[in-house]
N, C-alpha and C positions, 0 to 999 in steps of 0.2 A: 457552139457550146450548147449542151443539152439543157433544156429548161428544167429547173429544179423540181417543179411540180410533176413533170412527167417522170423524172427519176424517182421521186418519192412514191408515185402511183405504181411504179413497177416494182420497187424494192419491198414495199409493205406486204403484198401477197406472197412474194418469194420468201421473206423472213418468216411469215406465219406458217407457210408450208414446212419450212425447215424446223421450226419449233414443234410442229405436230409430229414430225418424224423423230425428233430427239425425244419427245415425250413418250412415244410408243416404244422406242428402244429402251429407255429407262424403265418403263413398266415391265418389259420382258425380262430385263436383267435383274430387277428387284423382286419380281414375282416368283412364286413356287410353281414348278412344272407339274401338271396333272394330266392324266390321259383318260379319255372316255370312249366307250364303244359307240360306233355310229351305226345307225340302221335306217332303212327306208330312204335310200338315196334317190334323188331326182337329178338327172344330169344337167339341167339348166333351169334357171329362173327366168322365164320369158319376159317378165316385167323389169328385171334389173340387169340383164346381160348374162355374162358367163360366170355364174356362181353355181357351185354344186350345192344343192339343197339336201338336207338330211334331218334326222332327229337323233338326239343323243339317247342312248339306252343306259339309264342309271341302274346301278346295283343297289336298289332300295333296301334299307334295313326294314325288316318286317314290322308293320304297324307304325312306322315313323315317317309316313309320307304326307302328313297333314300338318297344317299350321293354323292355329286359332285366329291369328290376326291376318287379315287379308292384305294389309299394306306393309307389314314389317316382317316378311318371311325371307328366309335365306336357306340355301342348300348347305347342310353341314357335311363336310367331307372328312372321312376317316381313312387314314392310310393303313391298310391291312396287309401290306407287303406284297400285294399282287399288282398286276398292271392297272386295274381299274379300282378306284376307291369305293367304299360303301357310302351311301348318300341317305340322309334323312332331312326332311323339311322341318324347320324349327324357327323359333323367334331369332332375329338377327343378333340380339344381345347375347343370347345363349350360344349361338354359333361362333361369335367373335371370341368368347372366353373358353369354350369347351371343345372346339373342333380343331382338327389338324389344319384345316383350311375351310373356306366357305365362299359361296357365290351369292352375292346379293340378288334377291329376287327380281329386281328391276332389270338385271342384265341377262337373265336366263333365256329370254326370248331371242336375244341377239346371237345365240349360239346355234344357228341352224343353217348357215351358209358359209361356203368357203370360196373365195374368189380365185379364178384361174384366168390367165391371159387368153385372149381370143384365139391366138395362134396355137394354143395347146389344148383347146377345148375338146377336140375329137379324141386325142390320145387319153386325156383324163377321163372322158366318158367311157372309153373302152376298159381302162384300168378299173374303174368303179363297177362296171358290169361284171368283170371277173371277180372282184372282191365281194360283190353281193352274193355270188354263188358260194364263195368260201366263208362268208360271214366274218371277214377279217379286216375291218376298217376301223381306225381309231382317230380321234381328234385330240391333238395336243394343245393344252391351254397353259398360259402363264397367268396365275391369279395373284394379285397383289394383296397387301395386308388390309385393304379396305373392301375386299370381296369383289373386285372388278376383274373380270376375265378378259384375256386377249388371246385370240386364236394364233398359235404359232406355226402349226403344221398339221397336215393330214397324213396319217401313217397307214400304209397298206402293206400287209404281210411283213411288218417290221421295218419297212423302208419308207422314206419320205416320198410323198406323191410327186413332188417336184423332181426328185432324183430319178424316179421311175420314168417320168415323162422324158427326161434327158436321155435315157438309155434306149428309148424307142427310135426306130428309123423315122425320118421326116416323111410326111405324106405329100 
């Protein structure tokens, strides 16, 4: 008979992992999908493993990229009917009430890397090198009603990076 303490010690981390997965899926389902242009890719983050590192290129509204308060700033997103929304930096209360969507400033810095499995790293690097030449890479985010973004996909030339990798021959 398995000791109850061992069983509990094994089940608790498993249940916590399952809850994190469910929470992420609910976030994606309840959030609104937004797409941002990606620039300045670096094929890997040497300190963190196989992440594609990049910067988001925002479509800034002229004169609206500043926020007076250093700790309560959000990115105000406006859907203008194009692939990429316009962005203005503003007070979070204003962003919650007047914008089509918003990203809370605390989460903006977490939007600079996309994980890829180690066995797909070489293919992803090649795809991104090609995309850099065409300047045609986008990041898809699901942003919930509290301004918390979650990366859902990397889009290259209109297709999911994961799907493009599957189409390539194995090395």
